[in-house]
C-alpha positions in Angstrom: 5.6 1.6 -9.1 5.6 5.1 -10.7 8.6 5.0 -12.7 9.7 1.5 -13.2 6.1 -0.3 -13.0 7.9 -3.4 -15.0 9.8 -4.1 -11.3 6.7 -4.7 -9.4 4.9 -6.9 -12.1 6.2 -8.8 -15.5 5.3 -6.0 -18.2 2.7 -7.9 -20.9 0.5 -4.9 -22.0 0.1 -1.6 -21.0 -2.7 -1.6 -18.7 -0.8 -3.5 -16.3 1.8 -1.0 -16.7 -1.5 1.8 -16.1 -2.3 0.1 -13.0 0.7 -0.5 -11.6 1.5 3.4 -11.6 -2.0 4.0 -10.4 -1.1 2.0 -7.4 1.9 4.6 -6.9 0.2 7.3 -6.8 -2.3 6.5 -4.8 1.1 5.2 -2.4 2.3 8.3 -2.3 -0.4 10.1 -2.2 -1.2 8.2 1.1 2.0 8.1 2.3 2.9 12.1 1.7 0.3 12.4 4.2 1.3 10.5 6.7 4.6 11.6 6.7 2.8 14.9 7.2 1.2 14.1 9.5 3.9 12.8 11.3 5.9 16.4 11.0 3.0 18.5 12.0 2.9 16.1 15.6 -1.0 15.4 14.7 -1.4 12.5 16.5 -4.8 12.3 15.4 -4.3 13.3 12.0 -1.2 10.4 11.7 -4.1 7.9 12.9 -6.6 9.0 10.3 -4.6 8.5 7.1 -2.6 5.3 8.8 -6.7 4.0 9.0 -7.3 5.0 5.8 -3.7 3.1 3.7 -3.9 -0.1 6.0 -8.0 0.0 4.5 -6.5 0.6 1.2 -3.9 -2.5 1.4 -5.3 -4.6 3.6 -7.7 -4.7 0.4 -5.1 -5.2 -2.2 -3.1 -8.3 0.4 -6.9 -9.8 0.5 -8.0 -9.4 -3.1 -4.3 -10.6 -3.5 -5.4 -14.0 -1.7 -7.9 -14.3 -3.2 -6.5 -13.8 -7.0 -5.2 -17.4 -7.5 -8.0 -18.4 -10.3 -7.7 -15.4 -12.1 -3.6 -14.9 -12.0 -1.8 -17.8 -11.2 -0.1 -18.6 -8.6 3.3 -16.8 -8.6 1.5 -13.0 -9.6 -1.0 -13.8 -6.7 1.9 -15.1 -4.1 3.3 -11.2 -5.7 0.0 -9.4 -5.4 -0.1 -10.0 -1.4 3.0 -9.9 -0.7 3.3 -6.5 -2.1 1.5 -4.2 0.3 2.4 -5.8 3.6 5.6 -3.0 3.6 2.8 -1.0 4.1 0.3 -2.6 6.1 3.5 -3.2 9.0 4.2 0.5 8.4 0.7 1.6 8.9 0.2 -0.7 11.8 3.6 0.8 13.5 2.0 4.1 12.7 -1.1 3.5 14.3 0.4 1.9 17.5 2.7 4.5 17.9 0.4 7.2 17.8 -1.7 4.9 20.5 1.5 5.0 22.4 2.1 7.8 25.3 4.5 10.0 25.3 
């Protein structure tokens, strides 16, 4: 989303490009924090990063669901589906961090 924002959303204006890049930056920061937590072996730290990521991406998903009247059905579907892989990864991370062993 940082390097090729048009791949995720048709570029109609500089505002959309900027929005996609800011979302990409947020994802890099949250993902890097979670990866660092995994690398250091801190389960509590991983849960914290995954929880914040899940909160953020869950809010994006809900906003996508509610945006049809603003941006049309196709764009709303893209906005809704885009965070799903991140939500799944965060749920996996949270589940893994709570598993024994």
